[in-house]
C-alpha positions in Angstrom: 125.7 6.3 77.8 122.6 5.3 79.8 119.2 4.5 78.4 116.6 6.8 80.1 112.9 6.5 79.8 110.8 9.6 80.7 107.2 9.3 81.5 105.2 12.3 80.3 106.0 15.3 78.2 105.3 18.0 80.8 107.6 21.0 81.2 109.6 19.5 84.0 110.0 16.1 82.3 111.1 17.8 79.0 113.6 20.0 80.9 115.1 16.9 82.4 115.1 15.1 79.0 117.0 17.9 77.2 119.7 18.2 79.9 120.2 14.4 80.1 120.5 14.2 76.3 123.1 16.9 76.2 125.0 14.9 78.9 125.3 12.0 76.3 122.4 9.8 77.4 119.9 8.1 75.1 116.5 9.6 76.1 113.0 8.5 75.1 109.8 10.3 76.3 106.6 8.4 76.5 103.5 10.6 76.5 100.0 9.3 77.1 98.3 12.1 75.0 99.1 13.2 71.5 101.2 16.3 72.3 103.7 17.8 74.6 103.5 20.5 77.3 101.5 18.9 80.1 99.1 21.6 81.4 100.6 24.1 79.0 98.1 23.7 76.2 96.5 25.9 73.5 92.9 26.0 72.3 92.2 27.3 68.8 88.9 28.1 67.0 87.8 30.5 64.2 91.2 32.2 64.1 91.3 32.7 67.9 94.0 31.1 70.1 94.1 30.8 73.9 96.5 29.5 76.5 94.5 27.0 78.6 97.3 26.6 81.2 99.6 29.3 82.6 99.3 32.6 80.8 102.4 34.4 82.3 105.9 33.5 83.3 107.9 34.4 86.4 111.6 33.6 86.9 112.4 33.4 83.2 116.0 32.8 84.3 115.1 29.1 84.8 114.4 28.6 81.1 117.3 30.9 80.0 119.6 28.5 82.0 118.0 25.5 80.3 118.6 26.8 76.8 122.2 28.0 77.7 123.0 24.5 79.0 121.5 22.6 76.2 122.5 24.4 73.0 123.9 27.4 71.2 120.6 29.3 70.7 119.4 31.2 73.7 115.8 31.3 74.9 115.3 34.8 73.4 116.6 33.5 70.0 113.6 31.2 69.9 110.7 33.0 71.7 110.0 36.7 72.3 109.7 37.5 76.0 107.8 40.7 76.9 107.8 42.2 80.4 104.2 43.0 81.3 103.7 46.5 82.6 101.8 47.1 84.7 102.4 43.7 86.3 98.7 43.6 87.2 95.7 45.9 87.8 93.8 45.0 90.9 90.1 45.8 91.4 89.0 45.4 95.0 85.7 44.7 96.5 85.0 48.4 97.2 85.5 49.2 93.6 89.0 50.7 94.1 91.4 50.0 91.2 95.1 50.2 91.2 97.7 49.2 88.5 100.9 47.9 90.0 104.1 48.6 88.1 106.3 45.6 87.2 109.4 45.0 89.4 109.4 48.5 90.9 109.1 48.8 94.7 109.0 52.6 94.6 106.4 52.5 91.8 104.2 50.0 93.7 104.5 52.0 96.9 103.5 55.2 95.1 100.6 53.5 93.3 99.2 52.0 96.5 99.5 55.2 98.4 97.6 57.1 95.7 94.8 54.5 95.4 94.4 53.3 99.0 95.6 56.2 101.0 98.8 57.4 102.6 100.7 54.7 104.4 99.3 51.8 102.5 102.2 51.7 100.1 104.7 51.9 102.8 103.2 49.0 104.7 103.2 46.9 101.5 106.8 47.9 100.8 107.9 47.0 104.3 106.2 43.6 103.9 108.2 43.0 100.7 111.4 43.7 102.6 110.5 41.0 105.1 109.3 38.7 102.3 112.8 39.1 100.7 114.3 37.9 103.9 112.1 34.7 103.8 113.2 34.3 100.1 116.9 34.6 100.9 116.5 32.0 103.7 114.7 29.4 101.6 115.7 30.0 98.0 118.6 27.5 97.9 117.1 24.6 99.9 113.7 24.9 98.4 114.6 25.7 94.7 118.2 24.9 93.9 119.1 21.8 95.9 117.7 18.3 96.1 115.3 18.0 99.0 117.4 17.6 102.2 117.4 14.2 103.9 116.6 16.1 107.1 113.7 17.9 105.5 112.0 18.4 108.9 114.4 21.3 109.4 112.5 23.1 106.6 109.2 21.9 108.0 109.6 23.2 111.5 111.4 26.6 110.9 109.3 29.6 109.8 111.6 31.8 107.7 109.3 34.8 107.5 110.4 37.5 110.1 107.0 38.4 111.3 106.5 41.7 113.2 105.5 41.4 116.9 101.9 42.2 117.4 100.0 43.0 120.6 96.8 40.9 120.7 94.6 40.2 123.7 97.4 41.3 126.1 99.8 38.9 124.4 102.6 39.5 121.9 101.9 37.4 118.8 103.7 36.9 115.4 101.9 36.1 112.2 102.1 32.4 111.4 99.8 32.4 108.4 99.4 34.6 105.3 96.0 35.7 106.5 97.5 36.9 109.8 100.2 38.9 108.0 97.4 40.6 106.1 95.4 41.3 109.3 98.2 42.3 111.7 100.9 43.8 109.4 99.1 45.2 106.4 96.0 46.3 108.3 93.9 47.1 105.2 91.3 44.7 103.7 92.5 45.6 100.2 96.1 45.0 100.9 95.1 41.7 102.6 93.2 40.7 99.5 96.2 41.6 97.3 98.4 39.4 99.5 96.0 36.5 99.7 95.3 36.5 95.9 98.9 35.2 95.3 98.2 32.2 97.5 94.7 31.5 96.1 96.1 31.5 92.5 98.2 28.5 93.5 95.3 26.7 95.2 96.4 27.6 98.8 94.1 28.7 101.5 95.7 31.9 103.0 94.0 31.1 106.3 96.2 28.0 106.7 99.1 28.7 104.3 102.3 29.5 106.3 103.7 33.0 106.5 106.5 31.7 104.3 104.0 32.0 101.4 105.1 35.6 101.4 107.7 34.5 98.9 105.0 34.2 96.3 104.3 37.9 95.8 107.9 38.6 96.4 109.0 36.4 93.4 106.6 38.3 91.1 107.8 41.7 92.5 111.5 40.9 92.4 111.8 39.1 89.1 109.0 40.6 87.1 106.1 39.1 85.2 106.7 38.1 81.6 104.5 37.2 78.6 105.7 34.9 75.8 104.6 36.4 72.4 102.2 34.0 70.8 101.2 32.6 74.2 103.0 30.5 76.8 102.4 27.4 74.6 105.3 28.9 72.5 107.6 28.2 75.4 106.5 24.6 75.5 107.1 24.4 71.8 110.6 25.8 72.1 111.5 23.3 74.9 110.1 20.4 72.8 112.1 21.4 69.8 115.2 21.8 71.8 114.7 18.2 73.0 114.2 17.0 69.5 117.4 18.8 68.4 119.3 17.0 71.2 117.9 13.7 69.7 115.4 13.0 72.4 112.9 10.5 71.1 109.2 11.2 71.7 106.5 8.5 71.6 103.0 10.1 71.7 99.9 8.1 72.4 102.0 5.8 74.6 100.4 5.1 77.9 102.8 3.8 80.5 101.1 1.1 82.7 104.0 0.0 84.8 107.6 0.4 85.9 109.2 -3.0 86.0 112.0 -3.6 88.5 115.0 -5.8 88.1 117.8 -6.4 90.6 116.1 -4.0 93.0 116.0 -1.0 90.7 113.8 0.5 88.0 114.4 -1.4 84.7 112.2 0.5 82.2 108.6 1.1 81.4 105.8 -1.2 80.4 103.3 0.3 77.8 99.6 -0.4 77.5 100.1 -2.6 74.4 102.2 -4.9 76.6 105.6 -4.0 75.3 108.5 -3.1 77.6 111.1 -0.4 76.9 114.2 -1.3 78.9 116.0 1.6 80.6 118.8 2.2 83.1 116.9 5.1 84.6 113.3 6.2 84.6 112.1 9.8 85.1 108.4 10.1 86.0 106.7 13.4 85.3 103.4 12.4 86.7 101.2 13.0 89.8 101.8 10.9 92.9 98.6 8.9 92.6 99.5 8.0 89.0 103.1 7.0 90.0 101.7 4.8 92.8 99.8 2.8 90.2 102.9 2.3 88.1 105.2 0.9 90.7 104.2 -2.5 92.3 106.0 -4.3 95.0 108.3 -1.4 96.0 108.0 1.7 98.0 108.2 4.8 95.9 109.2 7.2 98.7 112.6 6.9 100.3 113.0 6.5 104.1 112.2 9.6 106.0 111.1 11.5 102.9 108.3 13.9 103.0 104.9 12.5 102.1 103.2 13.7 98.9 100.8 16.6 99.2 97.1 15.8 99.5 94.5 17.0 97.0 94.5 20.6 96.1 91.9 22.8 94.3 91.8 23.1 90.6 91.1 25.9 88.1 88.2 26.8 85.9 89.1 28.7 82.8 86.6 30.6 80.5 87.9 31.5 77.0 86.1 34.4 75.4 86.2 35.3 71.8 85.2 39.0 71.6 84.1 41.3 68.8 85.7 44.7 69.0 89.4 45.7 69.4 91.3 45.8 72.6 91.3 49.4 73.9 94.8 51.1 74.0 96.3 51.1 77.4 94.4 48.0 78.6 96.2 46.1 81.3 97.4 42.6 80.3 96.3 41.2 83.6 93.5 42.3 85.9 92.7 40.6 89.2 89.1 41.3 90.2 88.8 40.4 93.9 85.9 38.6 95.5 83.3 40.8 97.3 83.2 38.3 100.2 86.7 36.7 100.6 85.7 34.5 103.5 82.8 33.0 101.7 84.9 32.4 98.6 87.6 30.6 100.7 84.9 28.5 102.4 83.5 27.5 99.0 86.9 26.5 97.5 88.4 24.8 100.5 85.2 23.3 102.0 84.8 25.5 105.1 81.7 25.5 107.3 80.1 28.3 105.4 80.4 26.6 102.0 77.7 28.3 100.0 77.5 30.1 96.6 80.0 32.9 96.4 81.3 34.8 93.4 85.0 34.2 93.0 88.2 36.1 92.5 88.7 36.3 88.8 92.0 36.8 86.8 91.4 38.5 83.5 94.1 38.1 80.9 93.9 40.4 77.8 97.2 39.9 76.0 96.6 42.2 73.0 98.7 39.8 70.9 97.9 39.8 67.1 98.9 36.2 66.9 95.9 35.2 69.0 93.1 36.8 67.0 91.8 36.6 63.5 92.2 40.4 63.0 92.5 43.7 64.9 88.8 44.0 65.3 88.6 41.1 67.7 90.0 40.2 71.1 90.9 37.0 72.9 90.3 37.1 76.7 91.0 34.4 79.3 89.2 34.3 82.6 90.4 32.0 85.4 89.4 31.2 88.9 90.6 28.7 91.6 87.8 26.2 92.2 87.3 23.0 94.2 88.9 20.0 92.7 86.5 17.7 90.9 84.1 20.6 90.2 81.7 19.4 87.5 82.5 15.7 87.9 79.0 14.9 89.2 77.3 14.3 85.9 74.4 16.6 84.8 74.2 18.4 88.2 77.9 19.0 88.0 77.6 20.6 84.6 75.0 23.0 86.0 77.5 24.0 88.7 80.2 24.6 86.2 77.9 26.7 84.0 76.9 28.8 87.0 80.5 29.3 88.0 81.4 30.4 84.4 78.6 32.9 84.3 79.6 34.2 87.7 83.1 34.7 86.4 81.9 36.7 83.5 79.7 38.8 85.8 82.7 39.5 88.0 85.0 40.2 85.0 82.5 42.9 83.9 83.6 45.0 86.9 86.9 45.3 85.1 85.6 45.1 81.5 82.4 47.0 81.2 80.1 45.7 78.5 81.9 42.4 78.3 78.8 40.2 77.7 77.7 42.3 74.8 81.0 41.7 73.0 81.0 37.9 73.4 81.0 35.9 70.1 81.4 32.5 71.8 82.8 31.0 75.0 84.7 27.8 75.7 84.9 26.5 79.3 87.8 24.4 80.5 86.9 22.5 83.7 88.9 20.5 86.2 88.0 17.5 84.1 90.0 19.0 81.3 93.0 19.5 83.6 92.7 15.8 84.7 92.5 14.7 81.1 95.8 16.3 80.1 97.8 15.9 83.3 96.4 12.8 84.9 96.1 14.5 88.3 93.0 13.3 90.1 90.2 15.8 90.2 92.2 18.2 88.0 94.2 19.2 91.1 97.1 21.7 90.6 100.3 21.5 92.6 101.6 24.6 94.5 105.2 25.6 94.9 107.1 24.1 97.8 106.9 26.2 101.0 108.8 26.0 104.3 107.2 25.6 107.7 103.6 24.3 108.2 105.0 20.9 109.4 106.2 20.1 105.9 102.6 20.0 104.6 103.6 22.1 101.6 106.9 20.4 100.8 106.9 17.9 97.9 108.5 14.5 97.6 112.1 14.5 96.7 113.3 13.9 93.1 115.0 10.6 94.2 112.7 7.8 95.3 112.8 4.6 97.3 113.3 2.6 94.1 116.8 3.0 92.8 116.9 4.3 89.3 113.5 6.0 89.5 113.3 9.8 89.7 110.4 12.2 89.6 110.2 15.6 87.9 107.4 18.2 87.4 105.1 20.1 89.6 104.2 17.2 92.0 107.8 16.7 93.0 110.4 18.9 94.6 110.4 22.0 94.3 106.7 22.0 93.3 104.2 23.6 91.0 104.4 26.4 88.5 106.3 26.8 85.3 109.6 28.0 86.9 109.5 25.3 89.6 108.9 22.6 87.0 111.9 23.7 85.1 114.0 23.6 88.3 112.9 20.1 89.0 114.2 19.0 85.6 117.6 20.5 86.4 117.7 18.7 89.7 116.8 15.3 88.2 119.4 15.7 85.5 122.0 16.5 88.1 121.1 13.6 90.3 121.4 11.1 87.4 124.5 12.6 85.8 126.5 13.4 89.0 124.9 10.8 91.3 123.4 11.1 94.8 126.2 13.5 95.9 124.8 16.2 93.6 124.0 19.3 95.7 122.5 21.6 93.1 123.9 24.4 90.9 126.6 26.6 92.4 
């Protein structure tokens, strides 16, 4: 039985902790804040409750597997999963609206044809077929196996089978997501639909590789799910599974260093000066945080992909509304920016960086557990914004307030009369994200993607310091609830089975 110290109580770290405890190890989790879940938090006031992190779940099989492997009770025994249908309603810049059925290619094709015109649905359906091929080519190395030592193979090879396109007397193939939209989908609204999946993860579709086509494919193929009571309930279930497996949690415990002994990680040093010795350390923190914890040793292994640079963050506006949620309201509505190029310049610092109203995701769960009574509604608005937004003092606060008001204005395109129903608002800024996750600027990690020279791969779960492993969104296979859970499974496998572990079969 080994002693294992886990830094952080995020979803990936807890997934690793539960699996390691079941394998017979003594596991202690040290969390800087006073609760578990990482970015998966809840805000409560006056009988209203809101998810302040992810509001929906894809690939629920990741957490089903976690609960199957760590105890007798299944995931569905502990939380209620509800498949969201429609998966989303999209409102485009020209005012066209279309609800897209959940996990139904034929239904999506028919809905797009009806809303956007004959042929639009077929072009999107054909794109999904090609996206599936990219998924099949990358699923195992990017999601189910430790990062390959020869990761450059993933970096150099574009798995998306782009359609040849005649352009300026030359035959070209799409190399970015934006080029897929322009050359293969050939409709600004379909392009906006495609690009919104990348933007939601903080990726610029103009530079994101064509392999990012797997992002809308995952949602289409595996469905979109809501956790009754909010996604925070999933974090609670994972935490309680850890506790039942006798994982020890120490909250309010800031780790300030990872001491090394005999050339390997030997435990964690806490802010009060105490040292908790351990045979293995699992760090569920952002790369810049990890870099401050390890002194005198390289964190990355030889030839391993470098950590991703800074990425955008998210601004979230919580709305407590008077009035009941109308029957038939879509759980999720994406209201697309009227000027996509201006929005991308603003978020990613392009040459035309000026004020632009953003793409806004509107979540209206209709969950009685989130409101004081049936005559009220809890709504969450979210937008991708530049990292560090609002971190410039008073002027920054003015920028945040303007963004928040713009988001409400945009949301009114999908929810008429929204402002008149507002009882109060709560704005969660990139500062708030940084506070709970420790990631500089409130940056949010994206899922790992192939091609692009490896720019969107993440550091492997093993490190250059023996005995030190990384889990969570900032390590392989990247960000998002499902990917974080997969990272926990990979770390547990590497510790239990050793460096020869090659993933689940």
